[in-house]
C-alpha positions in Angstrom: 107.7 88.9 119.2 109.2 90.1 115.6 106.9 92.8 114.2 106.6 92.5 110.2 106.1 96.8 110.0 108.7 98.7 109.9 111.8 96.3 109.4 114.6 97.5 107.8 113.3 95.6 105.0 110.0 96.6 105.0 111.0 100.3 105.4 113.9 99.7 102.2 110.9 98.7 100.2 108.9 101.5 101.2 112.1 103.3 99.9 112.6 101.6 96.9 109.1 102.3 95.8 108.9 105.5 96.2 112.1 106.6 94.6 111.5 103.9 91.7 108.0 106.1 91.2 110.0 109.3 91.0 113.1 107.9 89.1 115.7 109.6 87.7 115.1 112.1 90.6 117.1 111.5 93.8 116.5 112.8 97.3 117.9 112.7 100.9 116.6 111.8 103.7 114.6 114.6 105.4 112.3 114.4 102.4 112.3 110.6 102.1 111.1 111.0 105.6 108.6 113.4 105.0 107.7 111.4 101.6 107.5 108.5 103.8 104.6 110.0 106.7 102.0 111.1 102.9 102.7 107.2 101.6 101.2 105.7 104.9 98.5 108.1 105.7 98.2 109.5 101.9 94.0 109.7 102.6 95.3 112.5 105.2 96.7 114.5 102.0 93.9 113.6 99.9 95.1 110.4 98.4 94.1 107.0 98.5 93.3 104.9 101.5 96.0 105.3 103.8 98.0 101.9 104.5 98.2 102.9 108.4 95.5 102.8 110.6 94.5 107.0 111.9 96.2 107.0 114.8 95.7 110.5 117.3 99.6 110.5 118.0 100.8 110.0 115.1 102.6 112.3 115.2 105.1 110.5 117.4 105.9 108.8 114.0 108.4 111.1 113.4 110.9 110.4 116.4 111.1 107.0 115.0 110.9 107.2 111.0 114.6 109.0 110.4 116.2 106.1 112.2 113.8 103.2 110.6 113.9 104.3 106.9 118.4 104.9 107.1 117.8 101.0 108.4 116.2 100.4 105.0 118.2 102.5 103.0 121.5 100.4 104.8 119.3 97.0 103.5 118.7 98.1 99.7 122.4 99.6 99.1 123.8 96.7 99.7 121.5 94.6 97.5 122.7 97.3 95.1 119.5 98.0 94.5 119.6 101.9 95.2 122.7 104.3 94.3 123.6 107.4 97.0 124.7 110.3 95.6 126.3 113.9 96.7 124.6 116.7 95.6 124.4 120.2 96.1 122.2 119.4 99.0 123.4 116.6 101.2 123.8 112.9 100.6 121.0 111.9 98.0 119.1 108.6 96.9 118.1 107.2 93.7 116.1 104.3 92.4 118.4 102.5 90.2 117.8 99.9 87.2 118.7 96.8 89.4 115.9 98.2 92.0 113.4 98.9 89.9 113.7 95.1 88.0 112.9 94.1 91.3 110.2 95.8 92.3 108.8 94.2 88.9 109.5 90.5 90.7 107.3 91.4 94.0 103.6 90.6 93.5 102.5 90.7 97.0 99.2 92.9 97.4 101.2 95.3 99.7 103.6 96.1 96.9 101.2 96.8 94.9 99.2 99.1 97.5 102.5 100.8 97.8 103.1 101.1 94.0 99.8 102.8 93.9 99.8 105.2 96.6 103.9 105.9 95.5 102.4 107.4 92.1 100.0 109.1 93.4 102.7 110.9 95.8 105.1 111.1 92.6 101.8 113.0 90.7 101.6 115.2 94.4 105.3 116.8 94.8 104.5 119.6 92.5 101.3 120.5 94.6 103.6 120.0 98.1 107.2 121.3 96.6 106.5 124.8 98.9 107.5 125.3 101.9 104.1 126.5 103.0 102.3 123.9 100.6 104.1 121.2 102.5 103.8 122.7 106.3 99.9 123.6 105.7 98.9 119.7 104.4 101.4 118.1 107.2 99.6 120.5 109.9 96.3 120.1 108.9 96.7 115.3 108.9 98.6 115.4 112.3 95.6 117.9 113.6 95.3 118.9 117.2 99.3 117.5 117.8 100.6 120.4 114.8 99.6 122.6 117.9 102.6 121.2 120.0 105.0 120.9 117.4 107.2 124.2 116.9 107.2 126.1 114.2 111.5 124.8 113.9 109.9 121.2 113.7 107.6 122.1 111.2 109.7 124.4 109.3 111.2 123.6 105.6 113.2 125.5 103.9 116.1 123.5 104.1 114.5 120.7 102.1 114.2 123.4 99.4 111.5 121.8 96.3 111.0 117.9 96.6 112.6 117.8 93.3 114.8 120.7 92.8 119.1 119.6 92.3 117.9 116.6 90.9 118.4 116.3 87.7 
């Protein structure tokens, strides 16, 4: 059976919605992985109701999320809906005019829910930009699982501020 969740099209759509809401900024895959977690589990961070149900072992999602998002990014790149740029902090992705226009054509409740949460997420970026704020919010959302993650698992120092250098 094929699951409709976390397919390359679905993860690519999540990436595109996230990038469209922070446009014209670009994000690298590490930031996209973290923000995708926030997008799906928004209520854990004081946002709107989460799109995904609460799961006591959701810390395990991080192991697969990067691969799944990269497959989704590849779909969006092939479709010409996002652009890739080389920046000082690595390879970054940005929504382009075609991608933003494409999102305007999608009318499903799921895409509207994604867009609402991504808009909320975009307003939160300044609040979570520091390493300590991001680490604290992520650790508290993961609950007891955060104690099983090593400090290096929660080390965001190589990310820099979320939108730094994206201008």
